[in-house]
N, CA and C atoms of all chains as a GROMACS GRO file, in nm:
protein
  654
    1MET      N    1  10.579  13.170   2.988
    1MET     CA    2  10.472  13.080   3.035
    1MET      C    3  10.376  13.054   2.918
    2SER      N    4  10.354  12.926   2.888
    2SER     CA    5  10.262  12.896   2.779
    2SER      C    6  10.117  12.927   2.819
    3LYS      N    7  10.038  12.961   2.717
    3LYS     CA    8   9.897  12.985   2.743
    3LYS      C    9   9.826  12.853   2.768
    4SER      N   10   9.736  12.854   2.860
    4SER     CA   11   9.660  12.731   2.891
    4SER      C   12   9.546  12.718   2.789
    5LEU      N   13   9.514  12.592   2.755
    5LEU     CA   14   9.409  12.567   2.657
    5LEU      C   15   9.313  12.467   2.712
    6LEU      N   16   9.183  12.501   2.705
    6LEU     CA   17   9.079  12.406   2.741
    6LEU      C   18   9.013  12.355   2.613
    7ILE      N   19   9.013  12.224   2.599
    7ILE     CA   20   8.948  12.162   2.480
    7ILE      C   21   8.813  12.106   2.527
    8ILE      N   22   8.708  12.159   2.466
    8ILE     CA   23   8.574  12.111   2.498
    8ILE      C   24   8.534  12.010   2.392
    9ASN      N   25   8.509  11.888   2.439
    9ASN     CA   26   8.493  11.772   2.354
    9ASN      C   27   8.347  11.733   2.363
   10ARG      N   28   8.266  11.762   2.259
   10ARG     CA   29   8.123  11.745   2.275
   10ARG      C   30   8.055  11.658   2.167
   11GLN      N   31   8.134  11.573   2.100
   11GLN     CA   32   8.075  11.483   2.002
   11GLN      C   33   8.092  11.340   2.047
   12SER      N   34   7.993  11.260   2.009
   12SER     CA   35   8.002  11.118   2.046
   12SER      C   36   8.122  11.054   1.970
   13PRO      N   37   8.174  10.943   2.022
   13PRO     CA   38   8.293  10.882   1.956
   13PRO      C   39   8.265  10.830   1.816
   14TRP      N   40   8.136  10.814   1.782
   14TRP     CA   41   8.101  10.748   1.653
   14TRP      C   42   8.039  10.846   1.554
   15SER      N   43   8.036  10.973   1.584
   15SER     CA   44   7.964  11.070   1.499
   15SER      C   45   8.050  11.127   1.387
   16GLY      N   46   8.177  11.100   1.390
   16GLY     CA   47   8.267  11.159   1.290
   16GLY      C   48   8.404  11.182   1.348
   17PRO      N   49   8.486  11.258   1.286
   17PRO     CA   50   8.626  11.269   1.327
   17PRO      C   51   8.648  11.361   1.449
   18SER      N   52   8.546  11.433   1.496
   18SER     CA   53   8.567  11.534   1.598
   18SER      C   54   8.630  11.481   1.724
   19ALA      N   55   8.576  11.366   1.772
   19ALA     CA   56   8.625  11.316   1.900
   19ALA      C   57   8.774  11.282   1.894
   20ARG      N   58   8.812  11.218   1.782
   20ARG     CA   59   8.952  11.182   1.767
   20ARG      C   60   9.039  11.307   1.745
   21GLU      N   61   8.986  11.405   1.672
   21GLU     CA   62   9.062  11.529   1.652
   21GLU      C   63   9.086  11.601   1.782
   22ALA      N   64   8.985  11.603   1.869
   22ALA     CA   65   8.999  11.667   2.000
   22ALA      C   66   9.110  11.596   2.079
   23LEU      N   67   9.111  11.465   2.073
   23LEU     CA   68   9.213  11.389   2.142
   23LEU      C   69   9.352  11.418   2.084
   24ASP      N   70   9.358  11.424   1.950
   24ASP     CA   71   9.486  11.454   1.884
   24ASP      C   72   9.545  11.588   1.929
   25ILE      N   73   9.457  11.687   1.939
   25ILE     CA   74   9.501  11.821   1.984
   25ILE      C   75   9.560  11.806   2.123
   26ALA      N   76   9.487  11.734   2.209
   26ALA     CA   77   9.531  11.721   2.348
   26ALA      C   78   9.664  11.648   2.358
   27LEU      N   79   9.676  11.538   2.283
   27LEU     CA   80   9.800  11.461   2.291
   27LEU      C   81   9.921  11.538   2.234
   28ALA      N   82   9.895  11.611   2.123
   28ALA     CA   83  10.002  11.692   2.065
   28ALA      C   84  10.044  11.800   2.164
   29GLY      N   85   9.944  11.868   2.220
   29GLY     CA   86   9.975  11.973   2.319
   29GLY      C   87  10.045  11.919   2.440
   30GLY      N   88   9.998  11.801   2.485
   30GLY     CA   89  10.059  11.740   2.603
   30GLY      C   90  10.204  11.704   2.578
   31ALA      N   91  10.234  11.658   2.456
   31ALA     CA   92  10.372  11.620   2.421
   31ALA      C   93  10.464  11.743   2.428
   32PHE      N   94  10.407  11.861   2.407
   32PHE     CA   95  10.488  11.986   2.412
   32PHE      C   96  10.471  12.054   2.550
   33ASP      N   97  10.420  11.980   2.646
   33ASP     CA   98  10.407  12.032   2.783
   33ASP      C   99  10.319  12.158   2.792
   34LEU      N  100  10.222  12.172   2.706
   34LEU     CA  101  10.132  12.288   2.718
   34LEU      C  102  10.034  12.257   2.835
   35PRO      N  103   9.997  12.359   2.907
   35PRO     CA  104   9.899  12.338   3.014
   35PRO      C  105   9.758  12.320   2.950
   36LEU      N  106   9.712  12.199   2.950
   36LEU     CA  107   9.589  12.162   2.880
   36LEU      C  108   9.484  12.110   2.975
   37GLY      N  109   9.360  12.134   2.940
   37GLY     CA  110   9.250  12.068   3.009
   37GLY      C  111   9.154  12.015   2.905
   38MET      N  112   9.078  11.911   2.939
   38MET     CA  113   8.976  11.862   2.849
   38MET      C  114   8.846  11.847   2.924
   39LEU      N  115   8.740  11.900   2.862
   39LEU     CA  116   8.609  11.893   2.921
   39LEU      C  117   8.519  11.809   2.829
   40PHE      N  118   8.458  11.706   2.883
   40PHE     CA  119   8.362  11.625   2.807
   40PHE      C  120   8.223  11.682   2.833
   41LEU      N  121   8.160  11.726   2.724
   41LEU     CA  122   8.030  11.796   2.736
   41LEU      C  123   7.935  11.736   2.632
   42ASP      N  124   7.807  11.747   2.661
   42ASP     CA  125   7.704  11.696   2.572
   42ASP      C  126   7.734  11.554   2.530
   43ASP      N  127   7.718  11.515   2.400
   43ASP     CA  128   7.745  11.378   2.362
   43ASP      C  129   7.891  11.335   2.380
   44GLY      N  130   7.979  11.431   2.405
   44GLY     CA  131   8.118  11.399   2.433
   44GLY      C  132   8.133  11.302   2.549
   45VAL      N  133   8.040  11.308   2.648
   45VAL     CA  134   8.052  11.219   2.761
   45VAL      C  135   8.038  11.069   2.721
   46PHE      N  136   7.975  11.047   2.604
   46PHE     CA  137   7.964  10.910   2.558
   46PHE      C  138   8.102  10.847   2.528
   47GLN      N  139   8.201  10.934   2.504
   47GLN     CA  140   8.336  10.879   2.484
   47GLN      C  141   8.386  10.804   2.606
   48LEU      N  142   8.326  10.836   2.722
   48LEU     CA  143   8.374  10.778   2.848
   48LEU      C  144   8.292  10.659   2.891
   49ALA      N  145   8.192  10.621   2.812
   49ALA     CA  146   8.104  10.510   2.851
   49ALA      C  147   8.180  10.380   2.846
   50PRO      N  148   8.154  10.290   2.942
   50PRO     CA  149   8.224  10.165   2.948
   50PRO      C  150   8.178  10.062   2.842
   51ALA      N  151   8.263   9.961   2.820
   51ALA     CA  152   8.233   9.844   2.740
   51ALA      C  153   8.190   9.870   2.597
   52GLN      N  154   8.246   9.974   2.536
   52GLN     CA  155   8.216  10.003   2.395
   52GLN      C  156   8.306   9.914   2.308
   53GLN      N  157   8.249   9.872   2.192
   53GLN     CA  158   8.323   9.781   2.106
   53GLN      C  159   8.346   9.846   1.969
   54SER      N  160   8.457   9.915   1.956
   54SER     CA  161   8.487   9.988   1.833
   54SER      C  162   8.502   9.894   1.715
   55SER      N  163   8.543   9.767   1.744
   55SER     CA  164   8.567   9.673   1.633
   55SER      C  165   8.436   9.642   1.560
   56ALA      N  166   8.325   9.656   1.629
   56ALA     CA  167   8.196   9.628   1.562
   56ALA      C  168   8.174   9.726   1.446
   57LEU      N  169   8.237   9.842   1.453
   57LEU     CA  170   8.223   9.940   1.344
   57LEU      C  171   8.354   9.953   1.262
   58GLN      N  172   8.441   9.855   1.284
   58GLN     CA  173   8.572   9.858   1.216
   58GLN      C  174   8.646   9.988   1.242
   59GLN      N  175   8.638  10.033   1.365
   59GLN     CA  176   8.711  10.156   1.398
   59GLN      C  177   8.812  10.129   1.507
   60LYS      N  178   8.909  10.225   1.521
   60LYS     CA  179   9.007  10.211   1.628
   60LYS      C  180   8.938  10.244   1.762
   61ASP      N  181   8.994  10.192   1.867
   61ASP     CA  182   8.934  10.210   1.999
   61ASP      C  183   8.973  10.346   2.058
   62LEU      N  184   8.882  10.439   2.049
   62LEU     CA  185   8.908  10.572   2.103
   62LEU      C  186   8.928  10.569   2.254
   63GLY      N  187   8.849  10.482   2.321
   63GLY     CA  188   8.856  10.474   2.466
   63GLY      C  189   8.998  10.435   2.511
   64ALA      N  190   9.060  10.345   2.438
   64ALA     CA  191   9.197  10.304   2.475
   64ALA      C  192   9.291  10.421   2.458
   65ASN      N  193   9.270  10.501   2.350
   65ASN     CA  194   9.354  10.617   2.328
   65ASN      C  195   9.338  10.724   2.432
   66LEU      N  196   9.210  10.736   2.479
   66LEU     CA  197   9.186  10.837   2.584
   66LEU      C  198   9.268  10.810   2.709
   67GLN      N  199   9.298  10.678   2.732
   67GLN     CA  200   9.373  10.645   2.853
   67GLN      C  201   9.514  10.704   2.842
   68ALA      N  202   9.556  10.744   2.724
   68ALA     CA  203   9.691  10.798   2.707
   68ALA      C  204   9.700  10.941   2.761
   69LEU      N  205   9.588  11.006   2.780
   69LEU     CA  206   9.590  11.150   2.819
   69LEU      C  207   9.674  11.173   2.944
   70PRO      N  208   9.651  11.102   3.055
   70PRO     CA  209   9.733  11.126   3.172
   70PRO      C  210   9.883  11.098   3.146
   71LEU      N  211   9.911  10.999   3.061
   71LEU     CA  212  10.050  10.967   3.028
   71LEU      C  213  10.119  11.080   2.955
   72PHE      N  214  10.038  11.159   2.882
   72PHE     CA  215  10.093  11.276   2.808
   72PHE      C  216  10.084  11.403   2.894
   73GLY      N  217  10.058  11.386   3.019
   73GLY     CA  218  10.055  11.503   3.109
   73GLY      C  219   9.922  11.578   3.107
   74VAL      N  220   9.823  11.524   3.039
   74VAL     CA  221   9.692  11.590   3.039
   74VAL      C  222   9.608  11.527   3.151
   75GLU      N  223   9.618  11.589   3.266
   75GLU     CA  224   9.552  11.532   3.385
   75GLU      C  225   9.432  11.612   3.430
   76SER      N  226   9.413  11.729   3.366
   76SER     CA  227   9.296  11.810   3.403
   76SER      C  228   9.179  11.767   3.317
   77LEU      N  229   9.106  11.671   3.362
   77LEU     CA  230   8.995  11.611   3.284
   77LEU      C  231   8.867  11.635   3.358
   78TYR      N  232   8.767  11.686   3.286
   78TYR     CA  233   8.641  11.725   3.346
   78TYR      C  234   8.526  11.667   3.264
   79ALA      N  235   8.415  11.645   3.331
   79ALA     CA  236   8.294  11.605   3.261
   79ALA      C  237   8.177  11.684   3.319
   80SER      N  238   8.079  11.717   3.233
   80SER     CA  239   7.962  11.790   3.276
   80SER      C  240   7.864  11.699   3.347
   81ALA      N  241   7.830  11.738   3.470
   81ALA     CA  242   7.735  11.656   3.549
   81ALA      C  243   7.601  11.651   3.477
   82ARG      N  244   7.558  11.761   3.420
   82ARG     CA  245   7.428  11.764   3.352
   82ARG      C  246   7.430  11.670   3.232
   83SER      N  247   7.541  11.673   3.151
   83SER     CA  248   7.547  11.589   3.034
   83SER      C  249   7.542  11.440   3.074
   84LEU      N  250   7.612  11.405   3.184
   84LEU     CA  251   7.609  11.265   3.230
   84LEU      C  252   7.471  11.226   3.275
   85ARG      N  253   7.406  11.315   3.352
   85ARG     CA  254   7.270  11.284   3.404
   85ARG      C  255   7.174  11.264   3.286
   86GLU      N  256   7.177  11.357   3.191
   86GLU     CA  257   7.083  11.351   3.078
   86GLU      C  258   7.099  11.220   3.002
   87ARG      N  259   7.221  11.165   3.001
   87ARG     CA  260   7.248  11.047   2.921
   87ARG      C  261   7.256  10.918   3.001
   88GLY      N  262   7.215  10.927   3.131
   88GLY     CA  263   7.209  10.810   3.213
   88GLY      C  264   7.342  10.747   3.242
   89LEU      N  265   7.450  10.826   3.243
   89LEU     CA  266   7.582  10.775   3.273
   89LEU      C  267   7.620  10.811   3.417
   90GLU      N  268   7.689  10.719   3.483
   90GLU     CA  269   7.731  10.746   3.619
   90GLU      C  270   7.881  10.760   3.628
   91GLN      N  271   7.923  10.853   3.710
   91GLN     CA  272   8.064  10.889   3.719
   91GLN      C  273   8.154  10.767   3.746
   92GLN      N  274   8.109  10.681   3.838
   92GLN     CA  275   8.197  10.569   3.879
   92GLN      C  276   8.216  10.465   3.770
   93THR      N  277   8.131  10.466   3.666
   93THR     CA  278   8.147  10.369   3.558
   93THR      C  279   8.232  10.424   3.443
   94LEU      N  280   8.268  10.550   3.446
   94LEU     CA  281   8.339  10.610   3.332
   94LEU      C  282   8.479  10.546   3.318
   95THR      N  283   8.527  10.545   3.194
   95THR     CA  284   8.654  10.476   3.166
   95THR      C  285   8.774  10.563   3.193
   96LEU      N  286   8.750  10.689   3.233
   96LEU     CA  287   8.857  10.781   3.259
   96LEU      C  288   8.825  10.859   3.384
   97ALA      N  289   8.919  10.878   3.471
   97ALA     CA  290   8.892  10.953   3.595
   97ALA      C  291   8.875  11.100   3.561
   98THR      N  292   8.756  11.153   3.582
   98THR     CA  293   8.731  11.293   3.551
   98THR      C  294   8.667  11.360   3.672
   99GLU      N  295   8.687  11.490   3.675
   99GLU     CA  296   8.621  11.570   3.780
   99GLU      C  297   8.486  11.610   3.721
  100VAL      N  298   8.378  11.574   3.790
  100VAL     CA  299   8.245  11.603   3.737
  100VAL      C  300   8.194  11.735   3.795
  101LEU      N  301   8.156  11.825   3.706
  101LEU     CA  302   8.125  11.962   3.747
  101LEU      C  303   7.985  12.002   3.702
  102GLU      N  304   7.917  12.076   3.787
  102GLU     CA  305   7.789  12.135   3.752
  102GLU      C  306   7.814  12.261   3.667
  103ASP      N  307   7.703  12.314   3.609
  103ASP     CA  308   7.715  12.424   3.511
  103ASP      C  309   7.794  12.546   3.569
  104ALA      N  310   7.761  12.584   3.692
  104ALA     CA  311   7.825  12.702   3.750
  104ALA      C  312   7.977  12.679   3.757
  105ALA      N  313   8.019  12.560   3.792
  105ALA     CA  314   8.162  12.530   3.801
  105ALA      C  315   8.225  12.529   3.660
  106LEU      N  316   8.144  12.488   3.560
  106LEU     CA  317   8.197  12.486   3.424
  106LEU      C  318   8.220  12.627   3.374
  107ILE      N  319   8.134  12.722   3.412
  107ILE     CA  320   8.154  12.862   3.372
  107ILE      C  321   8.287  12.909   3.429
  108ALA      N  322   8.309  12.878   3.557
  108ALA     CA  323   8.437  12.919   3.621
  108ALA      C  324   8.555  12.852   3.556
  109LEU      N  325   8.537  12.725   3.515
  109LEU     CA  326   8.645  12.650   3.451
  109LEU      C  327   8.688  12.718   3.319
  110ILE      N  328   8.588  12.748   3.237
  110ILE     CA  329   8.616  12.813   3.108
  110ILE      C  330   8.687  12.946   3.132
  111ASP      N  331   8.638  13.016   3.230
  111ASP     CA  332   8.693  13.150   3.263
  111ASP      C  333   8.844  13.138   3.296
  112ARG      N  334   8.881  13.028   3.359
  112ARG     CA  335   9.018  13.015   3.412
  112ARG      C  336   9.122  12.992   3.301
  113TYR      N  337   9.078  12.939   3.189
  113TYR     CA  338   9.174  12.906   3.087
  113TYR      C  339   9.201  13.029   2.992
  114ASP      N  340   9.322  13.033   2.936
  114ASP     CA  341   9.357  13.145   2.847
  114ASP      C  342   9.287  13.130   2.711
  115GLN      N  343   9.276  13.005   2.666
  115GLN     CA  344   9.217  12.979   2.534
  115GLN      C  345   9.122  12.860   2.542
  116VAL      N  346   9.022  12.861   2.459
  116VAL     CA  347   8.923  12.754   2.460
  116VAL      C  348   8.890  12.718   2.315
  117ILE      N  349   8.876  12.589   2.291
  117ILE     CA  350   8.828  12.543   2.160
  117ILE      C  351   8.721  12.438   2.184
  118THR      N  352   8.613  12.444   2.107
  118THR     CA  353   8.506  12.346   2.122
  118THR      C  354   8.494  12.266   1.993
  119LEU      N  355   8.510  12.136   2.007
  119LEU     CA  356   8.495  12.046   1.890
  119LEU      C  357   8.374  11.958   1.906
  120MET      N  358   8.816  13.714   3.274
  120MET     CA  359   8.853  13.662   3.141
  120MET      C  360   8.725  13.638   3.061
  121ALA      N  361   8.671  13.746   3.006
  121ALA     CA  362   8.546  13.732   2.930
  121ALA      C  363   8.571  13.657   2.799
  122THR      N  364   8.477  13.574   2.765
  122THR     CA  365   8.487  13.490   2.644
  122THR      C  366   8.386  13.534   2.543
  123LEU      N  367   8.427  13.541   2.417
  123LEU     CA  368   8.329  13.558   2.306
  123LEU      C  369   8.301  13.417   2.251
  124HIS      N  370   8.176  13.375   2.264
  124HIS     CA  371   8.138  13.245   2.210
  124HIS      C  372   8.086  13.266   2.069
  125VAL      N  373   8.138  13.187   1.975
  125VAL     CA  374   8.095  13.202   1.835
  125VAL      C  375   8.025  13.076   1.791
  126LEU      N  376   7.899  13.095   1.749
  126LEU     CA  377   7.817  12.984   1.704
  126LEU      C  378   7.790  12.999   1.554
  127SER      N  379   7.793  12.886   1.483
  127SER     CA  380   7.769  12.893   1.341
  127SER      C  381   7.674  12.782   1.290
  128HIS      N  382   7.621  12.704   1.380
  128HIS     CA  383   7.527  12.594   1.343
  128HIS      C  384   7.385  12.630   1.382
  129SER      N  385   7.292  12.578   1.305
  129SER     CA  386   7.150  12.607   1.332
  129SER      C  387   7.112  12.552   1.469
  130PRO      N  388   7.041  12.632   1.551
  130PRO     CA  389   7.000  12.584   1.682
  130PRO      C  390   6.883  12.485   1.671
  131PHE      N  391   6.829  12.467   1.552
  131PHE     CA  392   6.719  12.375   1.534
  131PHE      C  393   6.765  12.236   1.504
  132SER      N  394   6.892  12.219   1.471
  132SER     CA  395   6.943  12.085   1.437
  132SER      C  396   7.043  12.033   1.540
  133ASP      N  397   7.089  12.113   1.632
  133ASP     CA  398   7.172  12.053   1.736
  133ASP      C  399   7.171  12.138   1.862
  134SER      N  400   7.249  12.098   1.959
  134SER     CA  401   7.234  12.153   2.097
  134SER      C  402   7.342  12.254   2.131
  135ARG      N  403   7.419  12.302   2.029
  135ARG     CA  404   7.523  12.396   2.066
  135ARG      C  405   7.471  12.519   2.137
  136LEU      N  406   7.363  12.575   2.083
  136LEU     CA  407   7.311  12.702   2.144
  136LEU      C  408   7.270  12.679   2.287
  137SER      N  409   7.191  12.572   2.314
  137SER     CA  410   7.144  12.554   2.449
  137SER      C  411   7.259  12.526   2.545
  138SER      N  412   7.357  12.447   2.500
  138SER     CA  413   7.471  12.420   2.589
  138SER      C  414   7.552  12.548   2.612
  139CYS      N  415   7.570  12.626   2.504
  139CYS     CA  416   7.644  12.750   2.517
  139CYS      C  417   7.576  12.846   2.614
  140LEU      N  418   7.440  12.857   2.604
  140LEU     CA  419   7.373  12.950   2.693
  140LEU      C  420   7.389  12.914   2.840
  141ARG      N  421   7.401  12.782   2.865
  141ARG     CA  422   7.422  12.741   3.003
  141ARG      C  423   7.563  12.771   3.056
  142LEU      N  424   7.656  12.786   2.962
  142LEU     CA  425   7.796  12.806   3.003
  142LEU      C  426   7.845  12.948   2.988
  143LEU      N  427   7.752  13.042   2.964
  143LEU     CA  428   7.791  13.179   2.949
  143LEU      C  429   7.821  13.243   3.084
  144GLY      N  430   7.936  13.308   3.094
  144GLY     CA  431   7.967  13.386   3.215
  144GLY      C  432   7.896  13.520   3.208
  145PRO      N  433   7.892  13.589   3.321
  145PRO     CA  434   7.813  13.714   3.331
  145PRO      C  435   7.860  13.827   3.240
  146THR      N  436   7.984  13.824   3.193
  146THR     CA  437   8.032  13.932   3.103
  146THR      C  438   8.074  13.876   2.968
  147ASP      N  439   8.035  13.755   2.937
  147ASP     CA  440   8.069  13.691   2.810
  147ASP      C  441   7.986  13.754   2.695
  148GLY      N  442   8.025  13.723   2.576
  148GLY     CA  443   7.953  13.766   2.457
  148GLY      C  444   7.916  13.646   2.370
  149LEU      N  445   7.815  13.664   2.287
  149LEU     CA  446   7.773  13.557   2.198
  149LEU      C  447   7.755  13.615   2.059
  150LEU      N  448   7.831  13.559   1.964
  150LEU     CA  449   7.821  13.606   1.826
  150LEU      C  450   7.759  13.494   1.742
  151LEU      N  451   7.648  13.532   1.674
  151LEU     CA  452   7.581  13.435   1.586
  151LEU      C  453   7.624  13.459   1.442
  152CYS      N  454   7.671  13.357   1.375
  152CYS     CA  455   7.702  13.373   1.235
  152CYS      C  456   7.658  13.243   1.161
  153GLY      N  457   7.659  13.248   1.030
  153GLY     CA  458   7.612  13.128   0.956
  153GLY      C  459   7.472  13.095   0.996
  154ASP      N  460   7.440  12.964   0.999
  154ASP     CA  461   7.306  12.919   1.031
  154ASP      C  462   7.267  12.946   1.176
  155ALA      N  463   7.361  12.982   1.260
  155ALA     CA  464   7.330  13.015   1.400
  155ALA      C  465   7.235  13.139   1.407
  156VAL      N  466   7.234  13.225   1.306
  156VAL     CA  467   7.147  13.339   1.311
  156VAL      C  468   6.999  13.298   1.304
  157TYR      N  469   6.973  13.175   1.266
  157TYR     CA  470   6.831  13.129   1.267
  157TYR      C  471   6.779  13.130   1.411
  158ALA      N  472   6.864  13.141   1.510
  158ALA     CA  473   6.815  13.153   1.649
  158ALA      C  474   6.733  13.275   1.668
  159LEU      N  475   6.748  13.373   1.576
  159LEU     CA  476   6.670  13.498   1.587
  159LEU      C  477   6.535  13.492   1.517
  160GLN      N  478   6.502  13.376   1.465
  160GLN     CA  479   6.372  13.359   1.396
  160GLN      C  480   6.261  13.391   1.498
  161PRO      N  481   6.173  13.489   1.464
  161PRO     CA  482   6.067  13.525   1.559
  161PRO      C  483   5.976  13.408   1.591
  162GLY      N  484   5.924  13.410   1.713
  162GLY     CA  485   5.823  13.311   1.753
  162GLY      C  486   5.880  13.175   1.787
  163THR      N  487   6.009  13.164   1.807
  163THR     CA  488   6.069  13.039   1.842
  163THR      C  489   6.120  13.040   1.984
  164ALA      N  490   6.136  12.922   2.042
  164ALA     CA  491   6.192  12.912   2.178
  164ALA      C  492   6.334  12.966   2.183
  165GLN      N  493   6.406  12.944   2.076
  165GLN     CA  494   6.546  12.992   2.073
  165GLN      C  495   6.552  13.142   2.076
  166ARG      N  496   6.466  13.208   1.999
  166ARG     CA  497   6.458  13.353   2.002
  166ARG      C  498   6.420  13.402   2.141
  167GLN      N  499   6.322  13.334   2.200
  167GLN     CA  500   6.278  13.376   2.332
  167GLN      C  501   6.390  13.365   2.434
  168ALA      N  502   6.469  13.256   2.424
  168ALA     CA  503   6.580  13.240   2.518
  168ALA      C  504   6.680  13.356   2.504
  169LEU      N  505   6.703  13.396   2.378
  169LEU     CA  506   6.797  13.509   2.355
  169LEU      C  507   6.739  13.641   2.408
  170ASP      N  508   6.607  13.659   2.388
  170ASP     CA  509   6.544  13.782   2.436
  170ASP      C  510   6.553  13.792   2.587
  171LEU      N  511   6.562  13.677   2.653
  171LEU     CA  512   6.563  13.680   2.802
  171LEU      C  513   6.705  13.684   2.862
  172MET      N  514   6.805  13.695   2.774
  172MET     CA  515   6.944  13.696   2.823
  172MET      C  516   6.968  13.820   2.908
  173PRO      N  517   7.045  13.807   3.014
  173PRO     CA  518   7.082  13.925   3.097
  173PRO      C  519   7.153  14.026   3.008
  174THR      N  520   7.131  14.157   3.041
  174THR     CA  521   7.186  14.264   2.957
  174THR      C  522   7.339  14.270   2.964
  175GLY      N  523   7.398  14.212   3.067
  175GLY     CA  524   7.544  14.215   3.078
  175GLY      C  525   7.610  14.133   2.968
  176ILE      N  526   7.537  14.045   2.909
  176ILE     CA  527   7.591  13.959   2.803
  176ILE      C  528   7.572  14.028   2.668
  177GLY      N  529   7.681  14.046   2.594
  177GLY     CA  530   7.672  14.107   2.462
  177GLY      C  531   7.622  14.007   2.360
  178LEU      N  532   7.521  14.048   2.286
  178LEU     CA  533   7.467  13.959   2.179
  178LEU      C  534   7.497  14.022   2.045
  179PHE      N  535   7.557  13.944   1.957
  179PHE     CA  536   7.597  13.998   1.828
  179PHE      C  537   7.553  13.904   1.716
  180ALA      N  538   7.528  13.958   1.596
  180ALA     CA  539   7.496  13.873   1.482
  180ALA      C  540   7.563  13.934   1.359
  181LEU      N  541   7.604  13.848   1.272
  181LEU     CA  542   7.675  13.891   1.153
  181LEU      C  543   7.575  13.933   1.044
  182ASP      N  544   7.596  14.059   1.000
  182ASP     CA  545   7.498  14.124   0.912
  182ASP      C  546   7.471  14.045   0.785
  183GLU      N  547   7.577  13.998   0.720
  183GLU     CA  548   7.550  13.937   0.590
  183GLU      C  549   7.472  13.807   0.604
  184ASP      N  550   7.492  13.735   0.716
  184ASP     CA  551   7.417  13.611   0.736
  184ASP      C  552   7.269  13.640   0.768
  185LEU      N  553   7.246  13.752   0.837
  185LEU     CA  554   7.108  13.794   0.857
  185LEU      C  555   7.042  13.832   0.725
  186CYS      N  556   7.110  13.914   0.646
  186CYS     CA  557   7.054  13.959   0.518
  186CYS      C  558   7.024  13.842   0.428
  187ALA      N  559   7.118  13.747   0.420
  187ALA     CA  560   7.101  13.631   0.331
  187ALA      C  561   6.976  13.554   0.368
  188ARG      N  562   6.943  13.551   0.500
  188ARG     CA  563   6.827  13.470   0.545
  188ARG      C  564   6.704  13.554   0.569
  189ALA      N  565   6.708  13.683   0.529
  189ALA     CA  566   6.594  13.770   0.550
  189ALA      C  567   6.547  13.778   0.694
  190LEU      N  568   6.647  13.781   0.784
  190LEU     CA  569   6.617  13.790   0.927
  190LEU      C  570   6.650  13.929   0.975
  191ALA      N  571   6.563  13.984   1.064
  191ALA     CA  572   6.592  14.112   1.124
  191ALA      C  573   6.638  14.089   1.268
  192ALA      N  574   6.738  14.162   1.308
  192ALA     CA  575   6.786  14.148   1.446
  192ALA      C  576   6.705  14.239   1.536
  193PRO      N  577   6.662  14.193   1.655
  193PRO     CA  578   6.596  14.278   1.750
  193PRO      C  579   6.697  14.380   1.806
  194THR      N  580   6.649  14.485   1.868
  194THR     CA  581   6.738  14.593   1.919
  194THR      C  582   6.839  14.536   2.022
  195ARG      N  583   6.801  14.431   2.090
  195ARG     CA  584   6.890  14.369   2.189
  195ARG      C  585   7.018  14.319   2.128
  196VAL      N  586   7.014  14.289   1.997
  196VAL     CA  587   7.127  14.229   1.925
  196VAL      C  588   7.202  14.335   1.847
  197GLN      N  589   7.335  14.340   1.865
  197GLN     CA  590   7.417  14.431   1.788
  197GLN      C  591   7.460  14.359   1.657
  198VAL      N  592   7.428  14.425   1.549
  198VAL     CA  593   7.465  14.368   1.416
  198VAL      C  594   7.606  14.414   1.381
  199VAL      N  595   7.691  14.317   1.342
  199VAL     CA  596   7.829  14.350   1.306
  199VAL      C  597   7.861  14.298   1.168
  200ASP      N  598   7.957  14.367   1.105
  200ASP     CA  599   8.012  14.317   0.975
  200ASP      C  600   8.142  14.244   1.007
  201TYR      N  601   8.215  14.203   0.902
  201TYR     CA  602   8.336  14.126   0.929
  201TYR      C  603   8.443  14.206   1.003
  202PRO      N  604   8.466  14.335   0.966
  202PRO     CA  605   8.559  14.411   1.052
  202PRO      C  606   8.511  14.417   1.200
  203GLY      N  607   8.379  14.420   1.216
  203GLY     CA  608   8.326  14.422   1.355
  203GLY      C  609   8.355  14.290   1.423
  204PHE      N  610   8.347  14.181   1.347
  204PHE     CA  611   8.379  14.047   1.398
  204PHE      C  612   8.523  14.045   1.450
  205VAL      N  613   8.614  14.102   1.369
  205VAL     CA  614   8.753  14.107   1.408
  205VAL      C  615   8.771  14.191   1.538
  206GLU      N  616   8.703  14.304   1.537
  206GLU     CA  617   8.715  14.394   1.654
  206GLU      C  618   8.665  14.323   1.782
  207LEU      N  619   8.554  14.249   1.768
  207LEU     CA  620   8.501  14.173   1.881
  207LEU      C  621   8.600  14.068   1.928
  208SER      N  622   8.662  14.000   1.834
  208SER     CA  623   8.758  13.892   1.867
  208SER      C  624   8.873  13.951   1.949
  209CYS      N  625   8.909  14.076   1.922
  209CYS     CA  626   9.019  14.137   1.994
  209CYS      C  627   8.972  14.193   2.130
  210ARG      N  628   8.842  14.238   2.133
  210ARG     CA  629   8.791  14.301   2.253
  210ARG      C  630   8.778  14.202   2.369
  211PHE      N  631   8.740  14.079   2.337
  211PHE     CA  632   8.725  13.977   2.442
  211PHE      C  633   8.861  13.912   2.472
  212ASP      N  634   8.874  13.858   2.594
  212ASP     CA  635   9.000  13.794   2.630
  212ASP      C  636   9.029  13.673   2.547
  213LYS      N  637   8.924  13.598   2.512
  213LYS     CA  638   8.940  13.481   2.428
  213LYS      C  639   8.813  13.453   2.351
  214VAL      N  640   8.832  13.373   2.247
  214VAL     CA  641   8.719  13.336   2.159
  214VAL      C  642   8.700  13.186   2.165
  215ASN      N  643   8.578  13.145   2.193
  215ASN     CA  644   8.546  13.001   2.195
  215ASN      C  645   8.456  12.971   2.074
  216SER      N  646   8.515  12.914   1.970
  216SER     CA  647   8.436  12.878   1.851
  216SER      C  648   8.375  12.738   1.872
  217TRP      N  649   8.242  12.730   1.868
  217TRP     CA  650   8.176  12.601   1.883
  217TRP      C  651   8.172  12.534   1.747
  218LEU      N  652   8.283  12.463   1.716
  218LEU     CA  653   8.297  12.402   1.584
  218LEU      C  654   8.209  12.277   1.571
   0.00000   0.00000   0.00000
């Protein structure tokens, strides 16, 4: 049985390579059928904000790539309720279906996984 | 499944420490290394937050990073060297590095 891995994704999509690297880890792991979860925390929730235009910064569209997660078998997607609230984002407008969890549930979530990495 | 959370960024320039403190489980540990040891700077909100942590949570700081920055660890914090870092990594079920 493979070890489960939770990837905590906490950088904005425009702050550097971290957001894309977190996605790459998830897609690579998903391709090998590893039991993966991804948690969007802190500025990471901005990756899920609607109507972003990556072309304005001559970058690839991370949001479109995030849509590939469920196709690669990564269906355990979570977002921090606190991070969303702090940043004025609402769950129903997010570009990816995530389970929104409060801090206590996030502690239990991290506890449940065999391995955790925070990018 | 206790987690050792490893922080290495200054708590004065980003939110890793505050986010990490909110996500600590009751038996988790927190290891400060690199600029994260600045959280122990006396008279700061960050230091106060660490002083108020429940005793069930292990607090650790890397000795050489404290020495380099002329910081003293309070008694609440266990100072470890690199072999101690390795031992901690094995003692906990998993390690969460806040990269």
